[in-house]
C-alpha positions in Angstrom: -10.1 -38.1 31.7 -9.7 -37.9 27.8 -12.2 -35.9 25.6 -14.1 -37.6 22.5 -11.5 -36.2 20.0 -8.5 -37.3 21.9 -10.1 -40.6 22.1 -10.8 -40.7 18.2 -7.2 -39.7 17.7 -5.7 -42.3 19.7 -8.2 -44.7 17.9 -7.2 -43.4 14.5 -3.4 -43.5 15.6 -4.0 -47.0 16.6 -5.1 -47.9 13.1 -2.9 -45.9 10.9 0.8 -46.5 12.6 3.3 -44.9 11.4 4.2 -41.6 9.2 2.0 -41.0 6.0 5.0 -41.9 3.9 4.8 -45.5 5.2 1.1 -45.7 4.6 1.9 -45.8 1.0 -0.2 -42.3 0.2 0.2 -42.0 -3.6 -0.1 -45.5 -4.3 -3.8 -46.7 -4.8 -3.8 -49.9 -3.5 -2.1 -49.1 -0.6 -3.9 -46.2 0.1 -7.2 -48.4 0.0 -5.9 -50.7 2.5 -4.9 -48.3 5.0 -8.5 -47.0 4.6 -10.0 -50.2 4.5 -8.5 -51.0 7.9 -9.8 -47.2 9.5 -13.1 -48.5 8.0 -12.7 -51.8 9.9 -11.9 -50.7 12.8 -15.0 -47.7 13.0 -17.6 -50.1 11.5 -17.8 -48.5 8.8 -19.6 -49.8 5.8 -17.6 -52.3 3.3 -16.2 -51.2 0.6 -18.5 -51.9 -2.3 -16.5 -54.3 -5.0 -15.9 -53.3 -8.6 -18.6 -55.3 -10.4 -21.0 -54.0 -8.4 -20.3 -50.4 -9.0 -19.8 -51.0 -12.7 -23.8 -52.2 -12.6 -24.9 -49.8 -10.8 -23.2 -47.2 -13.0 -24.6 -49.0 -15.8 -28.3 -49.0 -14.3 -27.8 -45.0 -13.4 -26.7 -44.2 -16.9 -30.1 -46.7 -18.5 -32.0 -44.3 -15.9 -30.6 -41.4 -16.3 -29.2 -40.7 -19.3 -27.8 -37.0 -19.7 -28.2 -36.4 -16.1 -25.9 -38.8 -14.8 -23.2 -37.9 -12.5 -19.5 -38.2 -13.3 -19.0 -41.4 -10.8 -21.7 -43.3 -12.2 -20.6 -42.4 -15.7 -17.2 -43.2 -15.1 -18.4 -46.9 -14.0 -20.9 -46.9 -17.3 -18.1 -46.4 -19.1 -15.8 -49.4 -17.9 -19.2 -51.5 -18.2 -20.0 -50.4 -22.0 -18.7 -54.2 -23.4 -20.1 -56.1 -19.9 -23.5 -58.0 -19.8 -25.9 -56.7 -17.2 -29.0 -57.5 -15.7 -31.2 -60.7 -16.1 -31.2 -60.2 -19.8 -27.1 -60.0 -20.2 -27.7 -56.8 -22.0 -24.8 -54.6 -23.0 -24.8 -50.8 -23.2 -22.6 -51.6 -26.4 -25.5 -53.2 -28.3 -27.8 -50.3 -28.2 -26.7 -47.2 -30.8 -28.7 -44.7 -29.0 -27.4 -45.2 -25.8 -23.9 -45.2 -27.0 -24.4 -41.8 -28.6 -25.7 -40.3 -25.4 -23.2 -42.2 -23.3 -20.5 -40.0 -25.9 -22.2 -36.9 -25.3 -22.2 -37.1 -21.4 -18.4 -38.1 -21.8 -17.7 -34.7 -24.0 -19.7 -32.8 -21.1 -16.7 -33.3 -18.9 -14.1 -32.1 -21.6 -13.6 -29.2 -20.0 -12.4 -31.2 -16.8 -9.5 -33.2 -18.4 -9.2 -35.1 -14.8 -12.9 -36.5 -15.2 -12.5 -36.6 -18.9 -9.6 -38.7 -18.7 -11.1 -41.3 -16.3 -14.2 -41.6 -18.8 -12.0 -42.2 -21.6 -9.8 -45.0 -19.8 -13.0 -46.5 -19.0 -14.1 -46.6 -22.5 -10.4 -47.6 -23.5 -10.8 -50.8 -21.3 -14.5 -51.4 -22.5 -12.8 -51.5 -26.0 -10.3 -53.8 -24.9 -12.4 -56.2 -23.7 -14.8 -55.9 -26.5 -11.9 -56.8 -28.8 -10.5 -59.8 -27.3 -10.9 -63.1 -29.2 -14.1 -64.9 -27.3 -16.2 -61.5 -27.3 -19.4 -62.2 -29.0 -19.1 -59.5 -31.3 -21.9 -59.3 -33.7 -22.7 -56.5 -36.4 -24.2 -54.0 -34.2 -21.7 -54.4 -31.6 -18.5 -53.9 -33.8 -20.6 -50.8 -35.4 -21.0 -49.3 -31.9 -17.6 -50.1 -31.0 -16.3 -48.6 -34.2 -17.9 -45.0 -33.1 -16.3 -45.7 -29.6 -13.1 -46.0 -30.7 -13.4 -43.5 -33.2 -14.4 -40.9 -30.3 -11.3 -41.9 -28.4 -9.3 -41.5 -31.3 -10.2 -38.1 -31.4 -10.5 -37.3 -27.5 -6.5 -38.6 -27.7 -5.6 -36.4 -30.2 -6.8 -33.5 -28.8 -4.6 -31.5 -27.2 -6.4 -30.8 -23.9 -6.0 -35.0 -23.3 
């Protein structure tokens, strides 16, 4: 009779046929697809879609401010220019929240990988806000300039 560990090994082997290089490791989309097959086979929770992660990140930042953990902060950076909640509020519209967000991103300056992830989120948000169809008011434009100035300084720093 097979042990529970051997049974699990056989089930995982059935989900992940082939050698690790064949799974696309090192390619995020291929890795996600491989791991999704494992989740499906074992009844894991479905992957949370990007919009929900961004909404949760923005909500967490609004509630926790400087205490926001890295993962939620990264998604809050991505959602900086996106309309959220029933009032379609944007973090970018609130100068104090933008400044708090940038200060929290600076807290990760000693961790280049995390700092870069937050900066990439901010860059994506800035690109969204500079799109021709974006409703850029004077307040939003001023805060967008703050974020872009922050990014210029961050990109000029040797650690980035």
